[in-house]
C-alpha positions in Angstrom: -26.2 -34.9 33.4 -28.1 -33.9 36.6 -27.7 -30.1 36.0 -28.9 -30.5 32.5 -32.0 -32.4 33.5 -32.7 -30.0 36.3 -32.6 -27.0 34.0 -34.9 -28.7 31.4 -37.4 -29.6 34.1 -37.3 -26.1 35.5 -37.9 -24.7 32.0 -40.9 -26.9 31.3 -42.5 -26.3 34.7 -42.1 -22.5 34.3 -43.6 -22.6 30.8 -46.6 -24.7 31.5 -47.3 -22.9 34.8 -47.3 -19.6 33.1 -49.3 -20.8 30.2 -52.1 -22.1 32.4 -52.7 -18.7 33.9 -52.3 -16.8 30.6 -55.9 -17.4 29.4 -57.3 -15.0 32.0 -54.9 -12.1 31.1 -55.5 -9.0 29.0 -53.6 -8.5 25.7 -51.2 -6.0 27.4 -50.6 -8.5 30.2 -49.9 -11.3 27.7 -47.4 -9.1 25.9 -45.6 -8.3 29.1 -45.6 -12.0 29.9 -44.0 -12.9 26.6 -41.1 -10.5 27.4 -40.7 -12.0 30.8 -40.6 -15.5 29.3 -38.0 -14.5 26.7 -35.8 -13.1 29.5 -36.1 -16.2 31.5 -35.4 -18.4 28.5 -32.2 -16.4 27.8 -31.0 -16.8 31.4 -31.8 -20.5 31.4 -30.0 -20.9 28.0 -26.9 -19.2 29.5 -27.0 -21.5 32.5 -27.5 -24.6 30.3 -24.6 -23.5 28.1 -22.3 -23.2 31.1 -23.3 -26.6 32.4 -22.9 -28.3 28.9 -19.5 -26.5 28.4 -18.1 -27.9 31.7 -17.0 -31.5 32.2 -18.0 -32.5 35.7 -15.2 -34.0 37.8 -17.2 -37.0 38.9 -17.9 -37.9 35.3 -14.6 -37.3 33.5 -12.0 -36.7 36.2 -11.2 -33.2 34.8 -12.7 -29.7 35.1 -11.4 -28.4 31.7 -13.7 -27.2 28.9 -11.8 -26.5 25.8 -12.4 -24.9 22.4 -9.9 -23.6 19.8 -10.9 -20.3 18.1 -9.4 -20.6 14.6 -10.9 -17.4 13.1 -12.0 -14.0 14.3 -15.5 -13.6 15.5 -18.0 -10.7 15.1 -21.5 -9.8 14.1 -21.2 -11.6 10.8 -20.6 -14.9 12.7 -23.9 -14.7 14.5 -25.6 -18.1 14.5 -22.4 -20.0 14.3 -20.8 -22.6 16.6 -17.9 -20.1 17.2 -20.4 -17.7 18.8 -21.9 -20.5 21.0 -18.5 -21.5 22.3 -17.6 -17.8 22.7 -20.6 -17.5 25.0 -19.4 -20.6 27.0 -16.0 -18.9 27.4 -17.7 -15.7 28.6 -19.7 -17.8 31.1 -16.5 -19.3 32.3 -15.3 -15.8 32.9 -18.5 -14.8 34.8 -19.3 -12.2 32.1 -22.9 -11.9 31.0 -23.8 -11.6 27.3 -27.6 -11.0 28.0 -29.9 -10.4 26.2 -28.3 -12.4 23.3 -29.2 -16.0 23.1 -26.9 -19.0 22.8 -25.4 -18.4 19.3 -26.4 -14.7 18.6 -23.7 -12.1 18.3 -25.4 -8.8 19.0 -25.2 -5.9 21.4 -25.0 -8.1 24.5 -22.1 -10.1 23.2 -20.4 -6.9 21.9 -20.5 -5.4 25.4 -19.4 -8.7 27.0 -16.3 -8.8 24.7 -15.4 -5.2 25.7 -15.5 -6.4 29.4 -13.3 -9.4 28.5 -10.8 -7.1 26.7 -10.7 -4.7 29.6 -10.2 -7.5 32.1 -7.1 -8.7 30.2 -5.7 -5.3 29.1 -6.4 -5.9 25.4 -6.4 -2.7 23.3 -8.3 -1.5 21.5 -11.4 -2.6 23.4 -13.5 -3.0 20.2 -16.1 -5.6 21.1 -14.8 -7.7 18.3 -12.8 -10.9 18.6 -9.7 -10.1 16.6 -6.2 -11.6 16.7 -5.3 -10.4 20.2 -8.6 -11.3 21.8 -8.6 -14.7 20.0 -5.0 -15.3 21.2 -6.1 -14.7 24.8 -9.1 -17.0 24.5 -7.0 -19.7 23.0 -4.4 -19.3 25.8 -7.2 -20.0 28.3 -9.3 -22.6 26.5 -7.5 -24.0 23.4 -8.0 -27.8 23.1 -4.9 -30.1 23.2 -2.5 -27.3 23.9 -2.6 -23.8 25.4 0.3 -22.7 23.3 -0.3 -20.2 20.5 0.4 -21.7 17.1 2.4 -19.5 14.8 1.1 -18.9 11.3 4.1 -17.8 9.2 4.1 -15.6 6.1 7.3 -14.6 4.2 8.4 -12.0 1.7 10.3 -12.8 -1.5 14.0 -13.8 -1.4 16.5 -11.0 -1.9 19.1 -10.9 -4.6 22.0 -13.2 -4.2 25.0 -11.5 -2.4 28.2 -13.2 -1.5 26.6 -16.6 -2.1 23.6 -15.9 0.2 20.1 -14.6 -0.1 17.8 -13.5 2.7 14.1 -12.8 3.4 11.8 -11.7 6.2 9.1 -13.8 7.8 6.4 -12.8 10.3 3.8 -14.6 12.4 0.2 -13.5 11.6 -0.9 -14.9 15.0 1.6 -12.8 16.9 2.6 -15.8 19.1 6.1 -14.3 19.9 7.6 -17.7 19.1 10.1 -19.1 16.6 8.9 -22.7 16.4 8.7 -24.0 12.8 9.8 -20.6 11.5 10.7 -20.8 7.8 14.3 -20.3 6.7 15.3 -16.6 6.3 18.7 -17.2 4.8 20.0 -19.8 2.3 22.9 -20.4 0.0 22.6 -19.3 -3.6 24.6 -19.0 -6.8 25.1 -15.4 -7.9 23.9 -14.4 -11.3 25.8 -12.0 -13.6 22.7 -9.8 -13.9 19.2 -9.5 -12.5 17.9 -6.7 -14.8 19.0 -4.6 -17.7 20.4 -1.8 -15.5 23.0 -4.3 -14.1 24.5 -4.4 -17.6 24.5 -0.6 -18.1 22.3 2.4 -18.6 20.7 2.5 -22.1 21.0 6.0 -23.7 22.9 8.3 -26.0 26.6 8.0 -26.0 29.5 9.6 -27.7 29.7 12.9 -29.6 27.3 14.2 -32.2 28.1 13.7 -35.9 26.6 14.6 -39.3 24.7 12.1 -41.4 22.4 12.9 -44.4 22.6 16.6 -43.7 21.4 16.2 -40.1 22.8 15.7 -36.6 23.0 12.2 -35.1 24.4 10.4 -32.0 25.0 6.8 -31.0 22.2 5.2 -28.9 23.5 2.2 -26.9 21.0 -0.4 -25.5 21.9 -2.9 -22.7 20.0 -6.1 -22.2 20.2 -8.7 -19.4 19.6 -12.1 -20.9 18.2 -14.9 -18.6 18.1 -12.5 -15.7 18.6 -13.8 -12.1 20.0 -17.1 -13.2 23.6 -18.4 -13.0 23.6 -18.5 -16.8 22.6 -14.8 -17.2 24.7 -12.6 -19.4 24.7 -9.1 -20.8 24.5 -7.9 -24.4 24.5 -4.4 -25.9 23.6 -2.9 -29.3 24.3 0.5 -30.9 22.2 2.4 -33.4 22.5 5.9 -35.1 19.8 8.1 -33.6 18.6 11.4 -35.2 18.9 14.2 -32.6 18.5 17.4 -34.7 17.0 18.0 -38.2 18.7 21.0 -39.9 16.6 23.8 -41.4 16.5 24.5 -45.2 19.0 27.4 -44.8 21.3 25.2 -42.7 23.7 22.4 -43.3 25.4 20.0 -40.9 29.0 20.6 -40.0 31.1 19.0 -37.2 28.0 17.6 -35.5 25.8 20.8 -35.6 23.5 22.7 -37.9 25.2 25.7 -39.5 23.7 28.6 -41.5 25.0 28.8 -45.0 27.7 31.4 -45.6 28.2 31.7 -49.4 29.5 34.4 -51.8 27.7 34.4 -55.1 29.8 34.4 -58.3 27.6 35.7 -61.1 28.3 34.8 -64.7 26.2 36.4 -67.5 25.8 35.6 -71.2 25.7 39.4 -72.1 22.9 41.4 -73.5 21.5 40.4 -76.9 20.0 42.2 -79.9 17.7 45.1 -79.1 14.2 44.0 -79.8 11.3 46.3 -79.4 13.5 48.6 -77.2 14.6 45.8 -74.8 17.8 43.8 -74.5 18.0 40.6 -72.3 20.6 38.3 -70.8 20.9 35.2 -68.7 23.0 35.0 -65.4 23.8 32.2 -63.0 25.7 31.8 -59.7 28.7 29.5 -60.1 28.8 29.2 -56.3 25.2 27.9 -56.1 24.6 30.0 -53.0 20.8 30.1 -53.6 21.1 33.8 -52.8 19.9 36.5 -55.2 21.8 39.3 -53.5 23.7 41.5 -56.1 22.4 39.5 -59.0 22.9 41.4 -62.3 20.0 42.8 -64.2 18.6 40.5 -66.8 17.0 43.2 -69.0 17.6 46.8 -70.1 16.2 49.4 -72.5 17.7 50.0 -75.9 17.2 51.9 -79.1 16.6 50.2 -82.4 18.5 51.7 -85.4 
């Protein structure tokens, strides 16, 4: 406790000594004095932090200060306990974070972290306490154990193959250790199918055929029921699927649209009585070709007697 008391006394003496003489100063001198006091306070705070962060041998029988950094530290953590202990660690390293105060993360701390990273070959030297910098800090000052503690995350299991499924796991703390690493292989029971494509590819199958005057093909659909389970099974269904609609002058033959080829067979009733100089008749195509080519005349001139 002696270093702590000494620093507090020194701080009070300095403050009251300076205050007593401040009444005779000009405004400019007072402003300069305020800056000087702030600098002295920052230096005294760093010294006080270092003294508080260390356990004195005659008091505890050990010289170890410890702190575990469980999260990354940066500007957004300014004012936190993590920043205060980060400053203690920097004091232990003999690296100044001035002019930042005890728990402020600003430019002084930013530059100090760059020095720390350079000292231990940490790249990039970002001025931010990320995973690698935090790993080094914990290797130096972590409480209870200096060992890095892995934090495992794993991908999904693979499909079952030969009675075994696998996955990959990685340590987000990059401890280069395998302690408590989750299983990456395990026994499994293979399923008959995991998705529809395991049963077959859905699509058109077989040859084209005629139906209702148009062209059709069979469409087969494959389905995996209860996918990925030991009780999974495949089913399939077939439907007639229209592929081509024939035009009005076409008809479907042997699975394709074909243009009509028809020879008309005209049959007429014969011309009737001459009426007003005209005779008429009716004609029809016995072949139903729907083609008027070479159709006989239905009227002709005549002479009434």
